[in-house]
N, C-alpha and C positions, 0 to 999 in steps of 0.2 A: 372655424375661424382661426384657431390656434395654428393650424397647418398653413393657412394663408399668411399668417404673420411670419412664420418660419421662412416661407418662400420669399416673402418681401425682404426679410433681413439678408438672405443670401444675395438677392439682386441688388441690394444697397450696400454691399460689403465695402466698396471703395470709400463711400462716405463715412463708414464706421472707422476705417483705418485712418482716414484724414482727421477725424475727431481725436483719435488716439495720438496721432503725431502732433496735432495743433489744437489742443483743447481750449475752445472758447465758445461763447454763446452762439455766434453766427454758425459755426461748424456743427454745433449740436442741433440747432434748429434745421439746418440743411439736411442733416441725417434724418430728422423727424419727417421732413417733407419727402425725402427719397423713400423712406420706409412706407409712409402713408400712400404715396403714389403707387408703388408696386403692390401694396396690400389691396388697394382699390382695384387694381388691374386683375390680380389673381382672384379676388372675390367675385368680380363681375363676369369673368370669362370661365365658362364651364367646360367646354370640350378640351380634353387634355392635349390633343395634338396642336390646338391653337395656343394654349399656354406655353407649350414647349417651343413652338415656332417663334414666339416672341422672346422667350426667356433664354434659350440656348445661345443665340448670338449675343445677347446682353451679357451673359455669364462669361463668354469667351472674351468679349471686349473688356469686361471687368478685370480680367487677368492683366491686360495691357495697362489699365489704370493702376492696379495694385502694384505691379512691378515698378511702374514709373514713380509712384508716390514713395515706395520704399527705397528705390535706388537714387532718385533725383530730387526728392523732397517736395515735389509739386505736382499739380494736375497735368495730365497728358496734354501736350500742345499739338498744334497743327503740324509742325515739323516732325514731331515724334510719330504721329500717325502716318505721315508720308513715308517715314523710314520703315514702318511696319508694312505698309501696303506694297512698297517696291523694294523690299529688302532682298539681298542675295541669299539663296538657300543655305550656303555654308555659314554666312554671318548669322542667320536665324538659328542654326543648330548651336553655334557658339553662344548666342544669347540665351537660348533655352538651357544649355548646360550650366551657365553661370547663375541661373535662377531656378534650378531644378526643384528645389523644395517648395517654393511658392507655386510653381506651375503644377506640381504633383498634388498639392493641396487643393488647387483650383479644380483639377480633374475629379478629385474626390467629392468636392462640393457639387459639381455637375451631376455626378452619379446619384448623390443623395437627393438632389433637387428633383431628378426624374422620378425617384421612388416616392417622394412626397407629393409630386404632382398627380400621380396615379391614386395615391391615398386620398388626396383632396377631392378628386372626382367621385370617389365612392362615398365620401362623407358629406358631400354638398347636399344639404336638405333645406337651405334657407329659401324663402320665396323671393322673387325678383325685387319687389318693392322694398323689402327689408334690407336686402343687400345693397340696393341703390342708396338708401338712406345712410347706412353705415359707411359706404364708400365716400359719399359727399362730406359727411362729418369728418371722417378720417383725413381727407385731403385738405379740407377747408381750414380746420383749426391750426395745424402747424404752418400752413402757407400764410395765413393772416399774421401769425406771430413772427415769422421770418420777415415778412414784408414790413411790419412795424419796426422790427429791430434794425433792418437796413435803412429805413427811412429816418430813424432817429440817430443811429450811430454809424451807419455804413459798415464797412468791413476792411480790415487791414490785409486780408488774404483773399485769394481767389475763392469763389463760392462753387461748391460741387453740387450740381443739380441734375435730375434725370432727363430733362427735356430742353429743347431749344427755346420753347416759350418761357420756361422758368429762367433760362439764361438771360433772355431779353428783359424779363422782369427785373432781374438783379441789376443789369446794366442800366436800366432806366432809373434806378434808385441811387445811382452814383458809384457803383462798383464796376469793375471791369473783369468779369470772370473769363478765364481761359476756356476754350471750347471743350465741353465734356465729350467723352468718348463717342457716344452714339451720334450726336449731332456733328461732332468733329470729323467722323468718318465720311459723312456726306459732304462736309465742307472740303475735305481733302480731295475727294473725287471731283468736286466742282472746280476747285482751284486748278487741278490738273488740266482740265479742258480750257480754262481761262488762260493758263500759262502757255498752252500751245497757240492760242490766238494772239497773245501778246508777242510771242516769238516771231510771228509773221510781220508784225509792225517793226520789231527790232531789226529784222533781217533786211529791211529797206534802207537802213542807215548807212551812210558812208562818211568817213572822217575827212577825206580830201588830204590824206597824208602824203608827204613828199620827203624823199631822201635829201639831206643837206649836202651841198657840194663839198668835194674834197674827201669823201669817205674812201676807205680802202676798197680795192676791187673785190676782195673776198672777205666775208665776215660771218661768223657763226656765234649766235647767242643761245646758250642752253639754260633753261629755267627748270630747276628741280624743285618739285613741291613735296615737302616733307609732310608727315602725318603724325599728329599728336605728340610732337617733339617739343619738349620744354627746355629752355636754355639752362635752367638750374642744374641739369644733369649732364651738361657738356663741359668737359675740362677746359675747353676754349673760353668758357665763361667763369672759370674759377672753381668748378667742381673738383673735389679732392681725389676722385677716382679717375684712372686714366682711360676715359672713354673716347678720346680723340688723338691717338698716337700718330696717325698718318697726316692729319691736317695741321697739327701743332707745328709751328715754324715753317709751314709751307710757303715758299716764295710766291708773292703775288696774291696772297689771300688776305682779305680785309674782313674783319669781324665787327659787325655792328653790335655794340655792347648793350644797348637799351632799345630793343625792337619789340613791337607789340603787334598782334593780329587785330583785325576789326571785329571779330566774333569768335565764339567758342565751338562752332560746328563747321564742318566742311561746306555744307550746303549754303550756309550764310556767309562764311568768310571768303571763299574763293570768288564768288560773283563780285564782292566788294573790292577784292584785290586786283582782279583782271579788268574791271571796267572803271568808269568814272562815277559810279554810284557811291554814296557814302552811308554810314550807319544812320544818319538822320534822313537821308533820301534814298532808301534802298530800291524804290520802284524806278529810279532813274536807269537801273540796269536794263529795263525794257525799252528805253528810248535810244540807247546807243549800244553799239557792239563793244567787244573787248579789244584790248591792244593787239590781239592776234590778227584781227582784220586790218588794223593800222599797219602792222608789219607787212602784211600781204600787199596792201595798196602801195607801199614803198618799195616793192620788188623782192621781198623775202619769200622763200618757200617755207611752209610751216608744217611741223609734225606734232602730233599729240600722242605720246606713247604712255599708256596707262596700265598699271598693275592693280587697279582697284576694281576689276570685274566689269563685265559688260552692263551691269545694272546702272553704272554711272553714266552711260550714254543712251539710256532709255529715253524715248521720245517724251519731251515735256519738262524734264527737270532743268534747272538753270545751268548746271554744269554741262549737260548735254548740248545746250545752246552754244556755250563757249567752245566745246570740243568740235562742234560742227563747223566752226569758222576755220579750222585748220585744213590744209590741203590733204594731209594724210593722217588718218586716225588708226592707231595700231594698239589693240588690247593684247597684253601678254597673259591675261587671266580671263578665262571664259566662264566664270561663275563660282568656282570653288577656290576663291582667292586666298583663303587662309593657308593653302598648301604651296603657294607660289612665292618664292623669294624675289626681292626687288632686283637682284642681279640678273634675272631673266630678261630684263629690259636692255642689258648691255649689247647683245647682238643686234637688236633693232636700232639702237643708237649708232652702232658702227655702220649699219646700212645707210642710215640717214647722213652720216658724216661723209660717206663715199659718194653721195648723190652729186650730180654734175652742177646743181644750182650753186652759183657763187655766194648767194646770201641765204642764210638758213636761220630759222627760229625753231628750236627743238625743245619741247616741253615734256618732261618726264614726271608722271604722277605716281609717287611711291605709296606703299603701305606703311613704310617707316616704322613707327612705334605704336601702331594701333593694336589694341588687344585682339587676340590673345598673344602676349609678348613672346613666349617660347616659339611661336610659329613664324616669327619675323627674322630669325637669324639661323645660320646653319648649325646643325647639331655639333656640340663640342666647342663652339666659340666661347672663349673666356677672356676676361680682361687680363692684361699682362701686368708685369711688375714695373715700378713699385705700386702696390695697391694697399688700401686700408679697408677695414670692415664697413659694410653699408651703414650700420647703426652709428658709426663714428662720423661718416661723411654726410648723412642725411640731416637736414636742418631741424626737423622735429624729432626729439629724442624719446617720444612716447611710443615709438613703434616696437613691435615684438619681432620674434624670429620669422613668423609667417609673412609679415609685411616686408621685412628685410629681404626675404627670398624673392618676393615679387619685384621689389625695387632693383635687385640684382639682375633679374631677367630684363627689366626695362632698360637698365644700363647697357646690357648686351645688345639691345636694339639700336642704341645710340652708337655703340662700337661698330655695328654692321653698317649703319648709315655713314660713319666715318670712312669705312672701307669703300663703300659704294661711291661716295663723292670723290675720293682719291682716284678711283678707276675712271670716273667720268672726266675728271680734270686731266688725267694722263692721256686719255684718248683725244680730248680737245687739243692738248699740247702737241701730240704727235701729228695731228692734221695740219699744223703749221699755219693756222688762220688767225686773223684778228677776231676780237669778240669778247665773250665773257662766259662764265658759269655762275649763275645766281641761284642760291639755295635759300629757301625760307620754309617754315612750317605753317600749315593752314591754321593752326590754333595751338594753344598750350595743353596742359594736362594737370589735373589734381592728382597728387600721389602721396596720400597719407601725410598731409602738411600740417595737420592739427588734430585736436581731439575728436573731430567728426570722422576722421579716417576715411575720407572719400578718395576713390580712385576712378579716373576717367575724365570725360569732358561732357559738355552740354548740360551741366547742372543748372538748376534755377538760380537766379541771382548772379552776382559777379564777385570774383576774387582775382587778384593780380595773376595768379597761376594760370587762369583761364586764357590769358593772352600773352604771357611771357614766352617768346619764341626765339630761336636762333635765326639770324639773317646774315648770310655770308655772300661775298662776291670775290671771285677769282678772275684776274686779268692775265692773259698770256704776256710773255716778254715783249712781243711785237707791239701790243696795245699799250703796255706801260711805257715803252720807249718813245712811242709816237704821241703820247698824250700825257705829258708831265703834269699839266694843269688839272686834268681829270683825276689822276692818281692822288694829287695833293688834296683835291676837293673831297674825294671819297675817304681819305684818311682823316680829314677834319670831321666830316659828318658821321663817321663811324662812332664817334664819341658823343653824339647828340641823340636825344630821344626821337625815334622814328616809328612809323606805323606802315604796315604793308597795305593799308588803304591807299597809300601813295605809290604802289608798285607800278601801276599802269603808266603814270607820268614819268616815273623813274626809268622804266625800261625803254620807253620811246626816246627819252633824252640820252640814255646810254648808247643807243643804237643810231643816234643822229637822225631821228625821224621827226620832222616838224609837222605839227597839227595845229590848225587855227585855234587860238585862245589857250594854247597850252602854256602854263605858267612855269618857268624854270625853278621858281621858289618851291614848287611842289615835288621836285626831284631830289631824293636824298643822294643822288650821284652827281649833283651839280653844286658849284661853288655858291650859287645864289640861294640854295636851300634855306628855308626858315622853319624851325620847329613850330608846331602849333598844337592845340588841344588834340589829344588822341582819343577819339570816340570809340565806344565798344558797344555793339548790338548784342543784347542778351537773348537767351532762348525764348523769353516771354515778351520780346519786342520792345523792351525799354532800352534807352540809350544811356550809357554810363561814361564818365570821363576817366580815362586811364590814369 
């Protein structure tokens, strides 16, 4: 019986870690339920191969749960499970490397579990009826106690439980637990199939877009999607280190000083930015296409050039649906994307610019400032002078030398983005066309901003750093000279609070594309623009006001 208890504790390890991080009665009782559930399972199943067939997948998935709890502070979500299921091999290696100690410990537990499972088979001498009675009592007692606790007091946190039935029980008592790993894995697979079906409905949508009269004969709009770039580390936004030497004082560049993203992960943010879905109505994404289709309807030829790896255009995910709307999709990275610099997209950009189509929409999806930071810029790239130490420039003064080194690496990713944008703008300018270059980041980044010392994005909850992003627009001289009113409107709105949830309306307005029911007040490139509440969709599905 003691061996069964040890096995159960191993299988319930995420619950134990959750209690350690968030010690309260509900989490303690949920740990008891998890241990008792797995204890009953191990007690009742005698063949060792069957025990291992059930336990090994659970132990492997427990690693996902444990890493997620330790890194992000909450239970694994459906979005996180999708990331695990469809992750790029190189990204997986990078992730494993950054959590090597936890994963090594998990593999050791797996080995120890196998040894104990064989020992349990040899020591199993209890008659079936006695085992059944012990199993029922073991499960029933903590389950009744947890049920009573939830019924009386509810829970301020997500409840971690071993089965979908238990999840539903908790939900029926007034709490809303995030999907646990085992049931979540099945849900992620099911959502994948549902997403493909919804994509078919979405693809039947048409905007009825038309090009406004009087537009120039040739026009090129380039949209550059940044990755994990926070405005706090751009010297254009007041950062004391020189991360934007090329863009600073660039003629025709307008910097939106208070821009926010609608979510903290790429998979949630970009569908909201490219479509007319909102953080409150994210499912609207499946009812209409993105502004890429509206551009095509208005006579633009479109390109989507991506350095984010071929997994981004895998069938079924939301970003793939947007990419599929473009006339030409070109990946510059075929899987091992952590070795490919964003500059590799420039030759593809040049080919697109030389295309005979008079009207072009070119989207460049960069790797920007995604971890691992040293892999995002050329070897030897350093910030120039005058410079100051990281610990002096960084807002939180509690960082040490290790954190300062990481921030310095992050700053160099911004420096490389500065170079890349200057090269993109130079090529657009050389083409001699009307149009624009618009840059925005998909989301922000936490970077040792307080005593919690968090680095990355997609964390549970909401902080302003999750959505504080750079948003820039460059207009060539031809466009500035021909549209003084537009230039003045952009200059005024650049000082107002904006969100890239309005990017679709803004890009259509900037390109002179009319769509039924399109409100000019939603375009931050229009004089009629009106600031509004900026909503933010968190990783656990709640909506916050920025």
